[in-house]
C-alpha positions in Angstrom: 43.0 194.0 113.8 41.4 191.3 111.7 42.2 187.7 112.3 44.3 185.8 109.8 41.3 183.7 109.0 39.2 186.8 108.1 42.1 188.2 105.9 42.0 185.1 103.7 39.9 185.5 100.5 36.8 183.4 100.3 37.2 180.3 98.1 34.9 180.2 95.2 33.5 176.9 94.0 30.9 175.9 91.5 27.8 174.1 92.7 27.9 170.4 91.8 24.1 170.5 91.7 22.4 171.0 88.3 22.2 174.8 88.8 26.1 175.1 88.5 26.0 178.4 90.4 29.1 179.9 91.9 29.3 180.2 95.7 31.7 180.7 98.5 32.9 177.7 100.5 31.3 176.5 102.8 28.4 176.5 100.4 25.6 179.0 100.6 23.7 177.6 97.7 20.2 176.6 98.8 20.4 173.4 96.8 23.4 172.3 98.9 21.7 172.6 102.2 21.8 169.2 103.9 24.4 167.9 101.5 28.2 167.4 101.7 30.6 169.5 99.6 30.4 166.9 96.9 26.7 167.4 96.6 25.7 164.1 98.2 23.1 163.9 101.0 24.8 164.3 104.3 24.5 161.1 106.5 22.9 161.3 109.9 25.4 162.1 112.6 28.2 162.6 110.1 31.1 164.7 111.4 29.8 164.5 115.0 31.6 161.3 116.1 28.5 159.1 116.0 26.6 157.1 113.4 23.0 157.4 112.5 21.9 154.5 114.8 23.7 155.9 117.8 22.1 159.3 117.3 18.6 157.9 117.0 19.1 155.7 120.1 20.4 158.6 122.1 17.4 160.7 121.2 15.0 157.9 122.2 16.9 157.2 125.4 16.4 160.8 126.4 12.7 161.0 125.3 11.0 157.7 124.2 7.9 159.7 123.1 9.8 161.6 120.4 8.0 161.3 117.1 9.6 159.9 114.0 9.1 163.4 112.4 11.0 165.1 115.2 13.8 162.5 115.0 14.0 162.9 111.2 14.3 166.7 111.6 17.3 166.2 113.8 19.1 163.4 112.0 18.3 164.6 108.4 16.6 161.4 107.5 13.0 161.2 106.2 10.3 160.1 108.6 9.8 156.9 106.6 13.5 156.0 106.9 13.4 156.6 110.6 10.3 154.4 111.0 12.1 151.6 109.0 15.1 151.9 111.2 13.1 151.8 114.4 11.3 148.6 113.2 14.7 147.1 112.4 16.1 148.0 115.8 13.1 146.4 117.5 13.4 143.2 115.4 17.1 142.9 116.3 16.5 143.6 120.0 18.6 146.8 119.8 15.5 148.5 121.2 13.9 146.2 123.8 10.9 148.3 124.8 9.7 151.8 125.8 8.6 152.6 129.3 7.7 155.6 131.5 10.1 156.4 134.4 7.6 156.6 137.3 8.2 158.1 140.7 5.8 155.8 142.7 6.4 157.7 145.9 4.9 160.8 144.2 2.1 158.7 142.8 1.2 157.6 146.3 1.4 153.9 145.3 3.0 151.5 147.9 6.2 150.3 146.2 9.4 148.9 147.7 12.6 148.2 145.8 15.6 146.2 146.9 19.0 145.3 145.5 20.1 141.8 146.1 23.7 140.6 146.0 23.8 137.0 145.0 26.6 134.5 145.1 26.0 131.4 143.0 27.8 128.3 141.8 28.1 128.4 138.0 27.1 125.4 136.0 29.7 123.4 134.1 28.2 124.0 130.6 26.2 127.2 130.9 28.1 129.1 133.5 25.9 131.8 135.1 23.5 132.0 132.2 21.1 129.2 133.2 20.5 130.4 136.8 20.4 134.0 135.7 17.6 133.1 133.2 15.7 131.2 135.8 15.8 134.2 138.2 15.0 136.7 135.4 11.7 134.8 134.8 10.3 135.7 138.2 7.8 138.5 138.0 9.2 140.2 141.1 12.6 140.6 139.5 13.1 143.8 137.6 16.8 143.4 136.6 19.5 140.7 136.6 23.2 141.6 136.1 26.4 139.6 136.1 28.9 141.4 138.2 32.6 141.5 138.9 33.9 141.7 142.5 32.7 140.0 145.7 29.4 138.6 144.4 28.2 137.1 141.1 24.7 138.5 140.3 23.0 141.7 141.2 19.2 141.7 141.2 16.7 144.5 141.5 13.4 143.4 143.0 10.1 145.3 143.2 7.4 144.6 145.8 4.6 146.3 147.8 6.3 145.9 151.1 9.6 145.0 152.8 8.0 141.8 154.1 6.9 140.8 150.6 10.5 141.1 149.2 12.0 139.4 152.3 9.6 136.4 151.9 10.5 136.2 148.2 14.2 136.0 149.0 13.7 133.4 151.7 11.1 131.2 150.0 11.8 131.4 146.3 15.3 132.8 145.7 17.5 131.2 148.4 16.2 127.6 147.8 17.3 127.7 144.1 19.9 125.1 143.2 23.3 126.9 142.9 22.5 129.8 145.2 25.2 130.1 147.8 24.3 133.3 149.6 22.2 136.4 149.4 22.5 140.0 150.8 19.5 142.2 150.6 19.7 146.0 150.5 16.4 148.0 150.6 16.2 151.2 148.6 15.2 154.0 151.0 15.0 156.8 148.4 15.9 157.3 144.8 17.6 160.6 143.9 18.4 159.9 140.3 17.5 157.0 138.0 18.5 156.4 134.3 19.8 160.0 134.1 16.6 161.6 135.5 16.6 163.5 138.8 13.7 162.7 141.1 12.1 165.3 143.4 14.3 165.9 146.5 12.0 166.5 149.5 13.4 166.2 153.1 13.6 162.6 154.2 11.2 161.6 157.0 13.5 159.5 159.2 10.5 158.2 161.2 9.3 156.3 158.1 12.3 154.1 158.2 12.8 154.0 162.0 16.2 155.9 161.7 
């Protein structure tokens, strides 16, 4: 038994493009490919709950090496239009850089990462912004985030050893004006980062004295 949808006769429309050909709806006319039913070029991301900017940014977030030609093929834009948009996003700091997600353990490069919980006293005029900017300018600091809950700022630090990070906290971070307390948590292993799974080999507990 056919479904009710299949029993309905096909609707016939005339192509709004110059050819004026008759076609069933949705359009099968080659001239209408990539266009909306009115014959206008379909906008990137239209009908999918996201705009063109969001679609391009999601593609780059998943693969920053994707070429403008590949992006254009997915969004329906021209490569030139995509290139202009990427330049605009960079100028407006929507895109703040492109980087590789490296597993330093796999690379055999000594690398230690720590998450620091920081309690600070906000300034009268600038609040947390001034001290956060000061901390962000340290080369060892990878990320600075204002948090809700039991502490104020969360930092991600990178170093070559546990001692290097500990000395940074004691000698450069703690003495800063406005810093009330710090709590350091060393990262022992990364299983997933920025949406990417890292290789999951058995953890050698001897390495950490567990």
